[in-house]
N, C-alpha and C positions, 0 to 999 in steps of 0.2 A: 629417464630416459636419456641417454646423451643425446649432446650437440650435433656431432653430427648425423645420429640419426634424426634427430627435430628438423636438421635442414633436408633430408631427404624424402620428409614425408611432406606432400601436398596440402593442400586446403581442403578440410573435410567434406564431401560431395552427401549431398543428401538422399537418403536413399526410404523412398516411400514405403517401400515394404515393409519398414520396420519403425515405423511413425517419423514424428517430425521433429522431436526431440534430440534426437542421436547425433545429429550434426554440431550442437551444440554444447557437449555432453563431457565433462571432464570425468576419466577412468583412472582407476588405479588397480594394475594387476599383483599382487603378490604371493609368488612359491618361489620357492629354492631349486627348482629344476629351470636350468636357461632353455631348453626345446620345446615347455609348455609358454616361457611370457613368450619366446618368439614367436611363436605359433598364434598367441592371442594377441599381440601387438601389431603381425602382421594383418589380422581378420579385421581387428578394430581402430586403425590408424587411419587407414582412409575414410572411416566414416566417423570421428570423432574429433571434437576439438583439440580435447589433450589428453593424452593417456602417455602412462607413468608406469615405472615398475621400481619394484621393491623384490630382492631375495630372502629377505627373511624379516621378522616381527620387528625387531630392531630399527632395520631401515623404514619399514611401514610406518613405524612412530615417526619419525624423523617427517617423513614426506608427508603426513596429514595435519601435523603441527604447523607447517608451514605453506599452505595451500587445500583450495579447497578442494573434495572431490565428490562428484553427482552419486558415483557408484563404485564398488571394490570389488574385486574378486579377489576371492580370497582361498587358497590351499590348505588342508588343516594340517596336514604331516609334515611340519619343518622343522630343523634343528632347534636346539635350545628353547626355543616355547612353539606351541602348537596352534593353528589358527584361532582356534574355540576360544582358548583361553585367552590369546592378546584380544578378540574380539571383546569379549566379559572386561577385561581390563579397560577398554577404550569406551566402550559403552557408560562403565561406573564414574567415569569423567567427563564426559560431555561427549561424544561422537555420533554425531546424527544421520552421516547417510549410509545408503542402502547399501547390503553387503550381501552379495550373491558367491556361495559355498560350492566350491569342487569337489568333488568326494566319490571314491568310488564306492562307498558301501551306502545302503539304502535302505538300511532294518531303521524299526520304529525307535528302539533308542537313539542312533545316531541322530536323528530326524527331531526328536524331543530337545537333544542336548542343546542340538546346532539353532533350533528356536528360542531356549531359555537364553544363549548367549547373544542373539539379535539378528540372525541370519534372517535375510528375508525372502530368498528363492535358493533352489538349489540346481546345479548339472550336475548328470552323473560323468562319471569317465567308462569308457571312451566317447567323448561328446564331438557331433556335428557344426559347423562355421553357423547356421541358421540356428540353432539352438542356443546357440551363445546368446548371440543377437536377438531374439525373441527374451530370451531372458533379460538381459540387459535394457533392452524396449521396454518391458513390462514395468520395469524397475522405475524407469525415467518419467511410466505416465503416471503410475499412482503418487511419486511425487509431487508434480506439477498441479493433480486433483487434488490432494492432500495439502500443498500450497493454499491452492484456490479457495476452498473451503475455509480454511482456515480464516483466511482474509475475509472470506463471507460472512463468516459466523462471527467476525470479531467487527463488521462494520454494524452489524443487525442487533449485537447487543448494545453500538452505542448510540448516543440519541441519533436521530440521522441527518446525516450532514446531505443537504441537497447538492445531487448529480445533473446541475439544473441545465449545462448546455457541454453535455461528456465529450461531445468530438471536437469544437472549435470555440472561439472566442467570436461570437455574432456582433455588428456594429460597423460602420461605416464612419465613425467620428472620426478626429484627429486622435481623441486622446488613446480609444481603444487600438488603432492604428502604431501608432507610440508603441503599446504593448507588446501587438503582433511581432512588430519590427525586431524587438528588442527579444521577445522570444527564440527568432528564429535565428537570430546573431547566437545566441548561447545553447541553443540546445543541442548542438552536436560535441560541443564542450563536456569535460567529466566537473567542470568547476561546479561546488553549490551555490543554489540561488536563492535568495530572500524576498518572498512574496508579501509586500504589505499593502493593508487597503482596509478602509471598515468592512464588517461584518455584512455579507451578500454580497459582494461586489465580484465574485468571481476568481477567487485564489484558486480555488481546488479545482477549476476550468483551466487555469493558466497552468495549473501544477500536470495536469494531465496532457494539455498540449505541450509540455517542455519533454514531456515523455516521449510522447507517440512522434517527435521530432527529431528525436535522439537514437542513437544503432543500440539504444534498450530498449526499444518499442516493442518487439517479440519474446521480455520477457516482461514478468509481473511489474505493476504499479499498484504500490502496499501504500495507503492512504489510513494514517494514523491521527486522532485529535487526541491532544495531550490533555486536553481537559475536560474529556470525556472516560477518560478511566480511574477509576478511583485508586488514591497515592500509593494503597497496600497493593496493587496490582503491577501496575506499572512497569516495573523493573521485569516481572515475567511476561508481561505480556511483549515486550521490546525486545529481550536478553533470551528467553528459555528458562526452561528449568530441567533439572534432575530427579529421576521419582525420589521422594521421600525429602526432597529440599525443603517443603514446608508444608503444613498439616493436611491440606489437600490435594499433593499434588501425586496421586495414584501413578503415574507414567510421567515419563521424559517426555518433554515437547521442544520443538525449535519454538525459537522467538519470531515475530515479526521481521526483524530485522533479517533473520537469517533466510526467510521465505522471500525476502528481496531479493536474493544472489542474482548480481548479475543484472536486476531491474531496478527499477526506482524507490525509495524512500520518501515519503510526504508528511513531515510531520504537521502539522495543522496544529495554530494555538502554541505556538513552541514556549511562549510568554509562560504560559501554566506549567510547564516542567516542573518539578519540585527541584530546588536547587542541588538534592543528593544526586539525584539522574542528570542533573546538567553536568557535573563534575566527571562522571561514564560517559555522558557520548560526547564529550569533549574528548574523552580519551578515543571513543570511536573512532570519531573522525580521525584523528592524527595516526592511529595505528589500524584503521581497518579489519581489526578481532573485536570478538565478541565474547563474554564470559557469561555462560546462564548461569543463571542462580544455583548454588550448590555444586558447581564446578572447578576445578582444580586446575582446569586446562582455557585457554582462551582460542576461539575456532575464528579463522582468518575467513573473513568474506570480501565481498566488492559490491558495491552499490551507489547507485546517484546520489544526494540528501540533495531537496528541496525542503523550503521551510517557509512556513505564513503563520502571521502573525497581524492582529485589528491593535495590537497596542504598542505604544512609544518601549521601546527595549530600552534604548539610551537613556529615556530617564527611569527606566525600573534597574542601570545598570547604577544610575546613581542612586537609587533608591538603597539599594543591597539586595533587591532581592531576584537581579538574573545576571548571571557571573559575566562579569568584564573581558575575559579571556574567550568565553565561548559566545558571547557576540562579536567580537572582532573574525572570530573562526569563519561565523556565518553569512556575516555581512560583507561579503566578497562582490556580489552582483544582487543588487538590488531592484525589484522591478514592483513599480507601484500600480495598483488596480484604482482609476478613480471611482468616484462616485456614480450613480446612474444618472443624478442633478445635471450631472458634469457633461455628460454626452448625449445633448443634443436630441435628434431626432431616434438615436438609437434608443431609445425606449419604445419606438413603436415598431419598430422592427422586432424587437425581444416579443412585444405584446403579441405581435402575429405570428411568431414563433411556439410561443407557450397557446396560444388560443388552439394552432394545428394540430399540438402534442395532445390536449388536455382532451380535443372531440375524438380524438384515435384510442386515447386509452381508454375513455369512461364511456366513448361511444353515444354521445349526446351530440346533439347539433351545437352547431359553434354560434357565440352571440356577434352580431355587427358591431364591429369598432366605428361608428359614425362618426362622421366630424364635431360633436359636442363629446363624445368621448375621448375624441385624439387631442383636442384642445385642454383638455382637462388633464390627461396622462400626461401631457410636455409641460403644463404648469404644476404638478403637485411634486415638493421638494425628494419624494422616495429617501425618507431617513432608512430605511430597511432594505436599499438595495433594489439588487435581484432578485432578492428571495423573495422580499414584498410584492415586485411585482408582480411573479409567480403565482403566489399566492392569491391576489387579488385575480388572478385571469382563471384560476382553478374555482374559484368561487362563484364569478361568473356564468362559467359553464355549469357548475351544478344549478345555480338559481335561476339560467336560464335570461339574465341581465344584469349592468354593472348597476352599483348600487346607483341611485336617482341621481347624488349631488356628483358623481364622476360621468354619466352622461347625459347632465344636464348643460347649456353655456354658460360660462363664467366672465363678465365682463371688465366686472371694476374690482378695486383690490379687496373692500366688504365682501363681496362675494365669495372670492379668491379664496378669503379668510376663513370663511364659511364653508366652503367647498374640503377645505386640508382638515377643519376641525369634522368635519362629517367621516373623512376617511379612518380619521384618528377613533370616531366612534364606534366605525364599523368592526375597526381591529379591536378595539377593547370590548364589544359586545360579543366576536366571535370569540375572543380567547378565552372570556369568562363562561360562554356558553358550555366551551371544549371541558372546560376546567370542571363545569358541572357536570359535565357529563360521568367525567371520571372520577368522580367524588374527593375533588381537588388534589390528585395525584397529579402535581407537577412532571414528575419525570414524564409519564406516560402521556399529560395532554401537549408537552413538547414534542414528544415520537409524533403524536398525531397531525400537530398541526407543521412538522417540520420545522423547527427552530430550538435552540438550545435549552436547555434549562435555566441557563444564565439571565437569557434573554427574558424567559416567563417571570423568574426571579426579579426583574429590573422591571418590567411591567406591572408587577403587581405593585411592587413597592411604591412607584410613582401613581398608584391611582389608589391606594394607603390599606389593599385588599389582605 
């Protein structure tokens, strides 16, 4: 679209008749007839974020190589190369956008040929404006639902990372207030953020807060645990793949990075990313383009990146297990999540929050957090941080009481040590009982307990199990 025309187009207006995503859509119109292109632009430009035109297949190829489009509206009969041949060629090299075919022919053979080429919807010429808008809205709804389902399916396949306080960071301590202030300052910026802190301190909660306070909050937040995806699958999961790119690739699929287009990618446990993928991630961060497995082309995309780690990445750089250039690239803004033991009375606020949540989820009565329990909660070191507190409250609701030593008064150092030891004993007994229930399957035990497989392995090693 020409610069003059772009300046004449106002900000897209929301049109509830055609769904909530139309105003954020980017659309390419491919037709050799200027009158048809002008008609389509006149309909779509006031309602869409981006509208571009191409008069032939060659120009369309240049457009899709240079920017991302949600939907392409394609005519079939064009000079030099027809629309379906162009589409089949693009699908073969990694083109995932939905395509609506404009056609004057409604016979079965033409429809079958179009579907094989990768067409998602049809509009028959001549058509009315609302027919076109409805077709675009159907494509946008389908794209959104498919991406949301893929993200949820990915999360279900991974060992469950806790969405502890999905909406906000609770607590009134100075430590967590500083985190909130930093997040509020950097959230509106496109800058990448590195979240550091021990396991269970709420790094994903902080990442979600960053996303919700940014101008990308209406787009997808895509959490990816780099330590939970098998090494032989992670490239395909992140970058996508073409049909036949490897043995089990029965169909082409967008990767999680592309699902996050316009939104936020959260790469947790970034220190566990294999070195070969670190190189490819660095290129993605520099170029904002993704090359699906088996593809000859790179796909343009735009997303904000948030990283998290409980490891010392500087030491890993020195050890040669993490790329120095990637570390410097992601370590622009660093936000450290404090340990729960360093957050003072926040532990009580969090305990009450989890108590209300589990009472509502499980339909069971609340367990009173009396003075003795409060004192014990404040004294304990919480090596598992917020995740450990959450699991303790869940067990208390299920069993109808806190463990004896948690609920009792602990007055001196000797008794305090016994209380902490008893908590460790409760944890050991609970983990081993779950392992026994699942026949020693540590992956399944981790899923049921809501902790990582690595945590199970570390605990069992320390217990000589």
